[in-house]
C-alpha positions in Angstrom: -24.1 -1.2 6.4 -25.2 -4.2 4.5 -26.5 -7.3 6.3 -23.5 -9.4 5.1 -21.1 -6.9 6.7 -19.4 -6.0 3.3 -18.2 -2.4 3.3 -18.9 -0.3 0.2 -15.7 1.1 -1.2 -15.6 4.8 -2.3 -12.9 6.4 -4.3 -12.5 10.2 -3.7 -10.5 12.1 -6.5 -9.8 15.7 -5.7 -6.8 18.0 -5.9 -7.5 19.5 -2.5 -5.8 17.5 0.2 -8.0 19.1 3.0 -11.2 18.1 1.2 -9.9 14.5 0.7 -9.0 14.3 4.4 -12.4 15.6 5.6 -14.5 13.7 3.2 -12.5 10.5 3.9 -13.0 11.0 7.7 -16.7 11.5 7.3 -17.2 8.5 5.1 -15.1 6.2 7.3 -17.1 7.3 10.3 -20.1 5.8 8.5 -18.1 2.5 7.9 -17.3 3.0 4.3 -14.0 1.7 2.9 -12.4 4.9 1.5 -9.6 5.3 -1.0 -8.3 8.8 -2.0 -6.4 10.1 -5.0 -5.1 13.5 -6.0 -5.8 13.3 -9.7 -7.5 11.1 -12.3 -4.3 9.2 -13.1 -3.7 8.2 -9.5 -7.4 7.3 -9.2 -7.1 5.0 -12.2 -4.1 3.3 -10.6 -6.0 2.8 -7.4 -8.9 1.1 -9.1 -6.9 -1.9 -9.9 
């Protein structure tokens, strides 16, 4: 984690809900801020 305690945000886009869940859990355990989306359209919406 950065010295100023800012979390890096990661966007996971994948159509497999199990993959999104596992990848999200792993990254959150390393203190990342994780956002997930099931497709590119949803991912674009979550970027804003």
